[in-house]
C-alpha angles and dihedrals in degrees: 000000000000129000090254092055091047091052091050091050091050091048091050091049092049091048091050091049091051093052091049091049093049093054114088112248095213098049108155122228119238091257093053091049090052091048090052092049090048091052091050091050091049089051091050090048094050092049092049091047092050091048091051092049090051089050091051092048092047095048092047090052092047090050092052090049090050091054091048091050093049089049090048093058091054092046093051090050091053097048095084088054090055089051091050091052090052092050091046091051091052093048095045091047087063091060130064094247097116095162091052090047091052092049093050090047092052093049092045092050092048092052092046093049092049092051092045088053088057092053105271115144130189113229103232113224132168137184108278097031115134115263114241115186090204092060105024136052114220111218096180145340124234132180108280114248088221136014094249090062095057109124091006134107113277100174139003111227097179128013121243126225137201129203106204106314095335124092107228096179123021116221113251110225142177114229131200123247 
């Protein structure tokens, strides 16, 4: 072999080494590229599906809240009528009109039962119950008739009502000092 041949062989080897170095070592095959794209599309799909499920859950919850709110407005509007029936019952019971008393009582009970069927609850309070400013509205304070009634409810001026877990009208009470 001559010097010229040796130089040509070295040049060919260097050229071959350069081409090997320029090719990426981690080149993916077509199948691997497709697998990777498929995985990315699956990931996108799962995220979109989860987002849609969250949207459905959120809108269902908002819809239920809307129905409760609409129901609440009607209930609050009917509470003064319930109070009027209670006052009428008390006044008529003082007279001798027993048939009228029975009629008022029947209508009052029907209205109360209908509203209770829609979720309205009377907040039961009695004299001597502990006053809670989160659940009661103090109208006034009077001197307590006895020491054990200090800071407790002495009288209920206006009944309180709940709709589900929410108080829609706080009971108005008189507390002892």
